[in-house]
MARKE-51996 format. One line per field, with one value per atom (N, C-alpha, C, O): atom name; x, y, z; residue number from 0. Coordinates in Angstrom, 1 decimal. Example, Ala and Ser with C-alpha at 12.3 -4.5 7.8 and 13.67 -1.06 7.14 Angstrom:
BEGIN
atome	N; CA; C; O; N; CA; C; O
xx	13.2; 12.3; 13.2; 14.2; 12.8; 13.7; 12.9; 13.4
yy	-5.7; -4.5; -3.3; -3.3; -2.2; -1.1; 0.0; 1.1
zz	7.8; 7.8; 7.8; 8.5; 7.1; 7.1; 7.9; 8.0
num	0; 0; 0; 0; 1; 1; 1; 1
//
This chain:
BEGIN
atome	N; CA; C; O; N; CA; C; O; N; CA; C; O; N; CA; C; O; N; CA; C; O; N; CA; C; O; N; CA; C; O; N; CA; C; O; N; CA; C; O; N; CA; C; O; N; CA; C; O; N; CA; C; O; N; CA; C; O; N; CA; C; O; N; CA; C; O; N; CA; C; O; N; CA; C; O; N; CA; C; O; N; CA; C; O; N; CA; C; O; N; CA; C; O; N; CA; C; O; N; CA; C; O; N; CA; C; O; N; CA; C; O; N; CA; C; O; N; CA; C; O; N; CA; C; O; N; CA; C; O; N; CA; C; O; N; CA; C; O; N; CA; C; O; N; CA; C; O; N; CA; C; O; N; CA; C; O; N; CA; C; O; N; CA; C; O; N; CA; C; O; N; CA; C; O; N; CA; C; O; N; CA; C; O; N; CA; C; O; N; CA; C; O; N; CA; C; O; N; CA; C; O; N; CA; C; O; N; CA; C; O; N; CA; C; O; N; CA; C; O; N; CA; C; O; N; CA; C; O; N; CA; C; O; N; CA; C; O; N; CA; C; O; N; CA; C; O; N; CA; C; O; N; CA; C; O; N; CA; C; O; N; CA; C; O; N; CA; C; O; N; CA; C; O; N; CA; C; O; N; CA; C; O; N; CA; C; O; N; CA; C; O; N; CA; C; O; N; CA; C; O; N; CA; C; O; N; CA; C; O; N; CA; C; O; N; CA; C; O; N; CA; C; O; N; CA; C; O; N; CA; C; O; N; CA; C; O; N; CA; C; O; N; CA; C; O; N; CA; C; O; N; CA; C; O; N; CA; C; O; N; CA; C; O; N; CA; C; O; N; CA; C; O; N; CA; C; O; N; CA; C; O; N; CA; C; O; N; CA; C; O; N; CA; C; O; N; CA; C; O; N; CA; C; O; N; CA; C; O; N; CA; C; O; N; CA; C; O; N; CA; C; O; N; CA; C; O; N; CA; C; O; N; CA; C; O; N; CA; C; O
xx	89.0; 90.2; 91.4; 91.6; 92.3; 93.5; 94.6; 94.8; 95.2; 96.2; 97.5; 98.0; 98.1; 99.4; 100.4; 100.1; 101.6; 102.6; 103.8; 104.3; 104.3; 105.5; 106.4; 106.1; 107.7; 108.7; 109.7; 110.1; 110.1; 111.1; 112.0; 111.7; 113.2; 114.2; 114.5; 114.8; 114.3; 114.6; 115.9; 116.0; 116.9; 118.1; 118.1; 118.0; 118.1; 118.0; 119.3; 119.7; 119.8; 121.1; 120.7; 120.2; 121.0; 120.7; 122.0; 123.0; 122.1; 123.3; 123.9; 125.1; 123.0; 123.4; 123.9; 124.6; 123.7; 124.1; 123.2; 122.6; 123.1; 122.2; 121.2; 121.6; 120.0; 118.9; 118.4; 118.2; 118.3; 117.8; 116.4; 116.3; 115.4; 114.1; 113.5; 113.5; 113.0; 112.3; 110.8; 110.2; 110.3; 108.9; 108.1; 108.4; 107.1; 106.3; 104.9; 104.2; 104.6; 103.3; 102.3; 102.5; 101.2; 100.1; 99.0; 98.2; 98.7; 97.7; 96.4; 96.3; 95.6; 94.4; 93.2; 93.3; 92.1; 91.0; 91.4; 91.0; 92.3; 92.9; 94.4; 94.9; 95.0; 96.5; 97.2; 96.9; 98.1; 98.9; 100.3; 100.7; 101.2; 102.6; 103.2; 103.0; 103.9; 104.6; 106.0; 106.8; 106.4; 107.8; 108.5; 108.1; 109.7; 110.4; 111.8; 112.5; 112.3; 113.6; 114.6; 114.7; 115.4; 116.4; 117.7; 118.2; 118.2; 119.4; 119.6; 119.0; 120.4; 120.6; 122.0; 122.4; 122.7; 124.0; 123.9; 124.9; 122.7; 122.4; 122.7; 122.1; 123.5; 123.8; 123.5; 124.2; 122.7; 122.5; 121.8; 121.1; 122.1; 121.5; 120.1; 119.4; 119.8; 118.5; 117.4; 117.5; 116.5; 115.4; 114.2; 113.9; 113.5; 112.3; 111.2; 111.3; 110.2; 109.1; 108.4; 108.2; 108.1; 107.4; 106.0; 105.3; 105.7; 104.4; 104.4; 103.4; 105.6; 105.6; 106.1; 106.5; 106.0; 106.3; 107.7; 107.9; 108.7; 110.1; 110.4; 111.0; 109.9; 110.1; 109.4; 109.9; 108.2; 107.4; 108.2; 108.3; 108.7; 109.5; 110.7; 111.0; 111.5; 112.7; 112.5; 113.3; 111.4; 111.1; 110.5; 110.9; 109.7; 109.0; 109.7; 109.6; 110.5; 111.1; 110.3; 110.9; 109.0; 108.2; 106.9; 106.5; 106.3; 105.0; 104.2; 104.7; 102.9; 102.0; 101.2; 100.5; 101.1; 100.5; 99.5; 99.9; 98.3; 97.4; 97.8; 97.9; 98.0; 98.4; 97.3; 96.2; 97.7; 96.7; 96.6; 95.8; 97.4; 97.4; 97.6; 98.1; 97.3; 97.5; 98.9; 99.3; 99.8; 101.2; 102.1; 102.4; 102.4; 103.2; 104.5; 105.0; 105.2; 106.6; 106.5; 107.2; 105.5; 105.3; 104.9; 105.4; 104.1; 103.6; 104.8; 105.0; 105.6; 106.8; 107.7; 108.2; 108.0; 108.9; 108.4; 109.1; 107.1; 106.4; 106.5; 106.8; 106.2; 106.2; 107.6; 107.7; 108.6; 109.9; 110.5; 111.3; 110.2; 110.7; 110.1; 110.8; 108.8; 108.2; 108.9; 109.0; 109.2; 109.8; 111.3; 111.7; 112.0; 113.5; 113.9; 115.1; 113.0; 113.3; 113.5; 113.9; 113.3; 113.4; 114.8; 114.9; 115.8; 117.2; 117.6; 118.8; 116.8; 117.2; 117.3; 116.4; 118.3; 118.5; 118.0; 118.6; 116.8; 116.2; 116.4; 116.1; 117.0; 117.1; 116.2; 116.3; 115.2; 114.2; 114.4; 114.5; 114.6; 114.9; 113.7; 113.4; 113.2; 112.2; 112.9; 113.7; 112.6; 113.3; 112.5; 112.9; 111.4; 110.6; 111.3; 111.9; 111.4; 112.0; 110.9; 110.6; 110.5; 109.4; 110.0; 109.3
yy	103.5; 103.0; 103.7; 103.9; 104.1; 104.8; 103.8; 102.7; 104.2; 103.3; 103.4; 104.5; 102.2; 102.1; 101.6; 100.7; 102.1; 101.6; 101.0; 101.6; 99.9; 99.2; 99.1; 99.0; 99.1; 99.0; 97.9; 97.7; 97.2; 96.1; 96.2; 96.8; 95.7; 95.6; 94.1; 93.4; 93.6; 92.2; 92.2; 92.8; 91.5; 91.2; 89.8; 88.9; 89.6; 88.3; 87.8; 88.5; 86.8; 86.2; 85.1; 84.1; 85.3; 84.3; 84.0; 84.8; 83.0; 82.6; 83.8; 83.9; 84.6; 85.7; 86.9; 87.8; 87.0; 88.2; 88.4; 87.5; 89.7; 90.1; 91.1; 92.1; 91.0; 91.9; 92.5; 91.8; 93.8; 94.5; 95.1; 95.9; 94.8; 95.3; 95.9; 95.3; 97.1; 97.8; 97.3; 97.3; 97.0; 96.5; 97.4; 97.5; 98.1; 99.0; 98.4; 98.2; 98.0; 97.3; 98.4; 99.1; 98.4; 99.4; 98.6; 97.9; 98.8; 98.1; 98.9; 99.7; 98.9; 99.7; 98.7; 97.6; 99.0; 98.1; 96.8; 95.7; 97.0; 95.9; 96.0; 96.9; 95.1; 95.2; 95.1; 94.2; 96.0; 96.0; 96.1; 96.7; 95.6; 95.7; 96.3; 95.8; 97.4; 98.0; 97.5; 97.7; 96.7; 96.2; 97.2; 97.5; 97.7; 98.7; 98.2; 97.9; 98.0; 97.5; 98.5; 99.6; 98.2; 99.2; 99.1; 100.1; 97.9; 97.7; 96.2; 95.3; 96.0; 94.6; 94.5; 95.3; 93.4; 93.2; 92.0; 91.6; 91.6; 90.5; 90.9; 91.9; 90.2; 90.5; 89.3; 89.1; 88.4; 87.2; 87.4; 88.4; 86.5; 86.6; 86.0; 86.3; 85.2; 84.6; 85.5; 86.0; 85.9; 86.8; 86.0; 85.0; 86.4; 85.7; 85.9; 86.9; 85.1; 85.2; 86.6; 87.1; 87.2; 88.5; 88.3; 87.3; 89.2; 89.2; 88.6; 88.7; 88.0; 87.5; 88.6; 89.7; 88.3; 89.3; 89.9; 91.1; 89.0; 89.5; 90.4; 91.4; 90.0; 90.8; 92.2; 93.2; 92.2; 93.4; 94.3; 95.5; 93.7; 94.5; 95.1; 96.3; 94.3; 94.7; 95.7; 96.6; 95.6; 96.5; 97.8; 98.9; 97.8; 99.1; 99.7; 100.9; 98.9; 99.4; 99.3; 99.3; 99.1; 98.9; 98.2; 98.3; 97.5; 96.8; 96.8; 96.5; 97.0; 97.0; 95.7; 95.4; 95.0; 93.7; 93.7; 94.2; 93.2; 93.1; 91.8; 90.7; 92.0; 90.9; 89.9; 90.2; 88.6; 87.5; 87.0; 86.1; 87.6; 87.1; 88.3; 89.4; 88.1; 89.2; 89.2; 90.1; 88.3; 88.2; 88.7; 88.0; 90.0; 90.6; 90.0; 89.8; 89.6; 89.0; 87.7; 87.4; 86.8; 85.6; 85.8; 85.1; 86.8; 87.0; 87.5; 87.1; 88.4; 88.9; 87.8; 87.7; 86.9; 85.8; 84.9; 84.4; 84.6; 83.7; 84.3; 83.6; 85.5; 86.2; 86.2; 85.9; 86.6; 86.7; 85.3; 85.2; 84.3; 83.0; 82.5; 81.8; 82.8; 82.4; 83.1; 82.5; 84.3; 85.1; 84.8; 84.8; 84.6; 84.4; 82.9; 82.7; 82.0; 80.6; 80.1; 80.9; 78.8; 78.3; 78.3; 78.1; 78.4; 78.4; 79.8; 80.0; 80.8; 82.2; 82.3; 81.9; 82.9; 83.2; 84.6; 85.6; 84.6; 85.9; 86.4; 85.6; 87.5; 88.2; 89.3; 90.3; 89.3; 90.3; 91.1; 90.5; 92.4; 93.3; 94.3; 95.0; 94.4; 95.4; 96.7; 96.8; 97.7; 99.0; 100.1; 101.2; 99.7; 100.7; 101.0; 100.2; 102.3; 102.8; 103.4; 104.6; 102.7; 103.2; 103.9; 104.4
zz	102.9; 103.5; 103.0; 101.8; 103.9; 103.5; 103.0; 103.6; 101.9; 101.3; 102.1; 102.5; 102.5; 103.1; 102.2; 101.4; 102.3; 101.3; 102.1; 103.1; 101.7; 102.2; 101.1; 99.9; 101.4; 100.3; 100.6; 101.8; 99.6; 99.7; 98.5; 97.5; 98.7; 97.6; 97.4; 98.4; 96.2; 95.9; 95.0; 94.0; 95.5; 94.8; 94.3; 95.2; 93.0; 92.5; 91.8; 90.8; 92.2; 91.6; 90.7; 91.1; 89.4; 88.4; 87.7; 87.8; 86.9; 86.2; 85.4; 85.2; 84.8; 83.9; 84.7; 84.1; 86.0; 86.7; 87.9; 88.4; 88.3; 89.4; 88.9; 88.2; 89.4; 89.1; 90.4; 91.4; 90.5; 91.7; 91.3; 90.3; 92.1; 91.8; 93.1; 94.1; 93.0; 94.1; 94.0; 92.9; 95.1; 95.2; 96.1; 97.3; 95.6; 96.4; 96.6; 95.6; 97.8; 98.1; 98.6; 99.5; 97.8; 98.1; 98.7; 98.0; 100.0; 100.7; 100.8; 101.8; 99.8; 99.8; 99.7; 100.3; 99.0; 98.8; 98.1; 98.5; 97.1; 96.4; 96.5; 95.9; 97.2; 97.3; 96.0; 95.2; 95.7; 94.5; 94.8; 95.8; 93.9; 94.1; 92.8; 91.7; 92.9; 91.8; 91.8; 92.8; 90.8; 90.6; 89.8; 88.6; 90.2; 89.5; 89.3; 90.3; 88.1; 87.8; 88.2; 87.6; 89.2; 89.7; 88.9; 88.5; 88.8; 88.0; 87.6; 88.2; 86.6; 86.2; 85.6; 84.8; 86.0; 85.4; 84.4; 83.8; 84.1; 83.2; 81.7; 81.3; 81.0; 79.6; 78.8; 77.7; 79.2; 78.5; 77.2; 76.9; 76.2; 74.9; 74.8; 73.9; 75.8; 75.9; 76.4; 77.5; 75.6; 76.0; 76.4; 75.7; 77.4; 77.8; 76.8; 76.0; 76.7; 75.7; 75.9; 77.0; 74.8; 74.8; 75.5; 75.2; 76.3; 77.0; 78.4; 79.1; 78.8; 80.2; 81.1; 80.7; 82.4; 83.4; 83.3; 83.3; 83.1; 83.0; 81.8; 82.0; 80.7; 79.5; 79.6; 79.2; 80.2; 80.4; 81.4; 81.1; 82.5; 83.4; 82.8; 83.0; 82.1; 81.5; 80.4; 80.1; 79.7; 78.6; 79.0; 78.4; 80.0; 80.5; 81.7; 81.9; 82.4; 83.6; 84.9; 86.0; 84.7; 85.9; 85.5; 84.3; 86.4; 86.1; 87.4; 88.5; 87.3; 88.5; 88.4; 87.4; 89.6; 89.6; 90.8; 91.9; 90.6; 91.7; 92.5; 92.0; 93.8; 94.7; 94.8; 95.0; 94.8; 94.9; 96.3; 96.6; 97.2; 98.6; 99.5; 99.1; 100.8; 101.8; 102.3; 103.1; 101.9; 102.3; 101.2; 100.3; 101.3; 100.2; 99.9; 98.8; 101.0; 100.8; 100.1; 99.2; 100.5; 99.8; 98.3; 97.4; 98.0; 96.7; 95.8; 94.7; 96.4; 95.7; 95.3; 94.2; 96.3; 96.1; 95.0; 94.1; 95.1; 94.1; 92.7; 91.8; 92.6; 91.3; 90.7; 89.5; 91.5; 91.0; 90.7; 89.7; 91.5; 91.2; 89.9; 89.1; 89.6; 88.4; 87.2; 86.1; 87.4; 86.3; 86.0; 84.9; 87.1; 86.9; 87.1; 87.0; 87.4; 87.4; 88.9; 89.7; 89.0; 90.4; 91.0; 92.2; 90.2; 90.7; 91.1; 91.6; 90.8; 91.2; 92.7; 93.4; 93.2; 94.6; 94.9; 94.5; 95.6; 95.9; 97.3; 98.3; 97.5; 98.8; 98.9; 98.1; 99.8; 99.9; 101.2; 102.3; 101.1; 102.2; 102.4; 101.4; 103.6; 103.9; 104.1; 105.0; 103.3; 103.4; 104.2; 104.2; 104.7; 105.5; 106.8; 107.4; 107.1; 108.3; 109.2; 108.9; 110.2; 111.0; 112.2; 113.1
num	0; 0; 0; 0; 1; 1; 1; 1; 2; 2; 2; 2; 3; 3; 3; 3; 4; 4; 4; 4; 5; 5; 5; 5; 6; 6; 6; 6; 7; 7; 7; 7; 8; 8; 8; 8; 9; 9; 9; 9; 10; 10; 10; 10; 11; 11; 11; 11; 12; 12; 12; 12; 13; 13; 13; 13; 14; 14; 14; 14; 15; 15; 15; 15; 16; 16; 16; 16; 17; 17; 17; 17; 18; 18; 18; 18; 19; 19; 19; 19; 20; 20; 20; 20; 21; 21; 21; 21; 22; 22; 22; 22; 23; 23; 23; 23; 24; 24; 24; 24; 25; 25; 25; 25; 26; 26; 26; 26; 27; 27; 27; 27; 28; 28; 28; 28; 29; 29; 29; 29; 30; 30; 30; 30; 31; 31; 31; 31; 32; 32; 32; 32; 33; 33; 33; 33; 34; 34; 34; 34; 35; 35; 35; 35; 36; 36; 36; 36; 37; 37; 37; 37; 38; 38; 38; 38; 39; 39; 39; 39; 40; 40; 40; 40; 41; 41; 41; 41; 42; 42; 42; 42; 43; 43; 43; 43; 44; 44; 44; 44; 45; 45; 45; 45; 46; 46; 46; 46; 47; 47; 47; 47; 48; 48; 48; 48; 49; 49; 49; 49; 50; 50; 50; 50; 51; 51; 51; 51; 52; 52; 52; 52; 53; 53; 53; 53; 54; 54; 54; 54; 55; 55; 55; 55; 56; 56; 56; 56; 57; 57; 57; 57; 58; 58; 58; 58; 59; 59; 59; 59; 60; 60; 60; 60; 61; 61; 61; 61; 62; 62; 62; 62; 63; 63; 63; 63; 64; 64; 64; 64; 65; 65; 65; 65; 66; 66; 66; 66; 67; 67; 67; 67; 68; 68; 68; 68; 69; 69; 69; 69; 70; 70; 70; 70; 71; 71; 71; 71; 72; 72; 72; 72; 73; 73; 73; 73; 74; 74; 74; 74; 75; 75; 75; 75; 76; 76; 76; 76; 77; 77; 77; 77; 78; 78; 78; 78; 79; 79; 79; 79; 80; 80; 80; 80; 81; 81; 81; 81; 82; 82; 82; 82; 83; 83; 83; 83; 84; 84; 84; 84; 85; 85; 85; 85; 86; 86; 86; 86; 87; 87; 87; 87; 88; 88; 88; 88; 89; 89; 89; 89; 90; 90; 90; 90; 91; 91; 91; 91; 92; 92; 92; 92; 93; 93; 93; 93; 94; 94; 94; 94; 95; 95; 95; 95; 96; 96; 96; 96; 97; 97; 97; 97
//
């Protein structure tokens, strides 16, 4: 099966500022999503626990996750809501140009 790639940009508004994350969805045998930290205006002193998704993303700049569902938009929203909190305002934009 040939791998297909879709791209999204997630802008997340949290009390500490705005986080922009590029999301590359790879639809192959096992769908995967590469989250790439694009930019962040957050300067909060509160650091997330070591080992969680947010600290891994902020520490390494990117993280690859196997999707648990066939709906990449829903999975991206669920993952980012869990990482940045239920009050985070997430705007997800499909950047594919067909």
